[in-house]
Structures are given as structure tokens and as C-alpha cells.
N, C-alpha and C positions, 0 to 999 in steps of 0.2 A: 403470390397473394398471401398475406398473413391471415391465419385462421384464428378463431376465437379461443382455441384451446392452447395457444402458444404461451399464454401467461401462466398456465397452471403447471408449473414444474414441480417435481417431487421435492419434499422438504429437505431431503439430504443434499440434493444438488443445489438448492437455494442456499442452504447453510454453508456448503463448500464454497460457493461463489462469494458469499459475504466474507467468510474467513480469509479467503485468498485475496480479495480486494483490499480488505483492511490491512492484511499483512504487507501487501505490496506498497502501501503508502509509507511504510516504515523503512525507507531506504535513503542512502546518501553516500556519495563517493568520498572516501577519506583523503583523496589527493587534492580536493579543492581547498581554497583558502577562504576563510570568512572575511567579509567586508568589515571595515572599521565601524564600531558602534556609532549610530547617529543619535543626535539629541533626543529625538522621539522615535523609539523603536516600535513601529506599528506593523500592520499586516503588509503594507507595501514594502517596508524595509525588509521584513522576513522573506517575502517573495523574491526580492532582489538578490538575497543571499542564496536562496534555493535555485534561482534561475540559472546559476552557473552550471548546474548539472545537465549533462547531455546523455548520461547513462551511468549505470553502476551495478554492483553486485554485492550482496551482503548475506551473512549467516543470521538465522533467527532461532530463538527458542520461544515457545508459546505455552501459556498455561490458561486453560479455559475452565471457568467455573460454571457448571450447569445445575440448575435447581433440582432437576430430577435425579441427579447422581450424588453419591456420598463422597466422591473424591474428584479432584480436578483432572482434566485431560491434558496430557503433555504432548508437545509436538516439536520437532526440530527439522530444519531444512535450509533452503537457499532461495534467495529472491534475486530477480534480475529486472532491469528496466533499461529501455532505450527510447529516447525521444523520437517522435512526439507521442506515440500512443501504443508502444509495444512493451508488455511486461508479463512476468510469469512468477509463479510460486511453485517450488518443487519441494514437497514434503518427503523427508527421508525416514523419519521415525514418528510414530510407531508403525505406520504403513507407508508404502511408496505410492504417491499420487501427485498429480500436477494440475495446474490451471494456467493456461496461456491465453492472453488477450491481445488482440491486434485489431485496432479500429473498433468495429461493433461485433466482432466475432470472438467467441469463447470456445476453447477446446479443453475438455476435462478428460483426464486419464486416471484410471485406477486399476492396477494390475493389467489384465488384457482387455479391459473394457474401456471404450472411448465414446465420448458424447460430445457432439458439436451443437452449439446453440448461439443465440444472439443476446446481447445485453438487453435489448428491448423486451425479451421474454421475461426478465425479472426486473421490474421497474425500480425497485429500491437499490439493486446492484448497479443499474445504469446510472442513477443519480450519484451513487457513491463513486463509480468509476470516473465520471466526469470531474467530480471534486478531486479525486486522486490525481488525475492528469493535471489538473490545475495546480495542485501542490507540487508535483514533481517537476513541472515546467515553469513554476513561478508565476502562474496566471491567476491573479487574485479575483478577477471578474468571473472566471469559470468556477472558482471555489465558492464565491458568494451567491451563485445562482441557486445553490441548494443548502447552504449552511450560514448560520450566523457565526462569524469568526471573532475570537477574542485572543489577543496576543499579550503576553507578559514576559518580562526579562529583558535581555539584550542580545546582540548578535552572537556573543560567546556562549550564552546559556539561555534558552528560551522555551516557552510553553505555548502551544497553540490549542485552544479549546474550540471545538466545532459542535454546534447545536443544530440539528436538522431544521430547515425551513420547509422542505418538501414533505407533504402530508403522508405520502406512502412510506418514505424513509423513516419519518418520525414514529410510525407504528412499529418499527423494528429497532431503530437505534435511538437511544436516549442521549448519549453524548460520546464524543470521541476526543480524547486528550492526547496530543502528540508532543513529545519533548525532544530537544536536540541540543547538540553542542556545535556551534558554528553551522556549517552546511550539512552536518550529519544528523539525521534523525536517529535517536538512540532508544526510544521506547514509544509504545503505542498502547493506550489503555482504552478499550472499547467497552462501553456499558450499554447493554441491550434492555429494552423494555421488558419487564418481568423479572429482572434481577440477574440474568446471566451476564457473564463478564469474560473478556479475553484480554490478557496482558501479554504483550509481545516485547521482548528485548532484542535489540538488533546490534550486530557487530559488523560495520562495513568492512569489506575485504579490500585491502590495498590493491591499486592497479599495478599490474606487472609491467614494468618499463620495457618498451620495445627497443631493440638494438640491431644494428646490421651485423650479419654473420661475419666472423673473421675470415679474411681471404685464405684460401687454401694454400698450403705451402708445397711448392714443387718438390718432386722426388729428387 
């Protein structure tokens, strides 16, 4: 039975979840091929391009601007995704930490400390995670449940602007702008209410081709 205190998570964990969730949206496999541009490139057309993705891995660099600090925060690491609902962010610098999400379960690790929680415990992250899954799987209806989506560009070079419809998410997130080349998301610009900002650049990692091992040679 869920208790009333479940939604009151420490601010650090809440921010970690938001950052990780945002970061995991910025993924795309470089091995996929973009569809040919259509006369009207809208949200449906973009989702069709992204729906080719079944999983992927990418490197990221992130710069966060926080109003209470005189300098931006830098982070580097790796992102992974596997359809339909499993994704993770592994931060390697400046500290080692991770966030892994599967279904409604979230696992946070930092050093030797581990915390397990549910997405329901942080409503704004739950809304964001559903939108993220919609983007990664090419599900426009899932995305539109929480965001007003505006698409510009074409299949080769596009921009997706997301404005929260969900009132809880709108108290934290002002706008999320994702840009990409074909099926690959290459940058994610998150602007938070109050002026804080996170800019993430993503470099998809090429898939390693699998091959059958060469037969052994008899002596």
C-alpha cells in the first residue's frame, strides 16, 4: 500500500531523476536510416523516423547552468535504451553514478549507495518518462499526453519543441528542445522554471556488427 510520504523525495534524488530522464531522451542509433522527407514533415512523420529504433547506446556531454552557482556544472557519460521501456544513464565524470529505469521501477546508484523507488514517487519525472518512452518508440499519442509538440525542419534535420501540458511538470520544466539528424537525436536543451538550464550533446555509438566466429583450423 502506498503511503502519503512516498511523493516527498529528497531534492537531490528528484534532480538526479530529472537529469537522467532528460538525458535518456537524447539517444538514437547511428545505424538506422532516415526515411525520405515527406511533403509535410510533422510530429507523425518524425515519430515514424524514430520508430525504427529498437535500442541504442550513446555518449553524452552535459553542461548545466544553475542560478545559485557562478560556474556551469559539467558531466560526461553513457546512455542506453532498449524497447519498450528499459533505459539507463551512466555518469562517469565528475562522479560515478547511474540511474536505471525499467517499467515503473527506478534504481539510483552513487558510489556504494543504492536507492530504489518508483516513478510514481516523483510525478513530474513519471510524466517525463512516459513522454520519453513515447519519443524513443515513436509513439506520438504518449508524447502528447503531457506535452504540446511543435516540429520544424525535415527528416534530415529537425527540431522538436515540447511544452508541458501536465501542471506538475510545468512547475519544473519550462520547455524542452530536441534536435536531430535523421533518426539520431544530437542535442537536448532543457530549460527549467526559474532560469536553470541543461544542454546535452549526444554522439550515438555505432553498433558493433556481429559475425560468426571463424572455424577452428585442425592441427
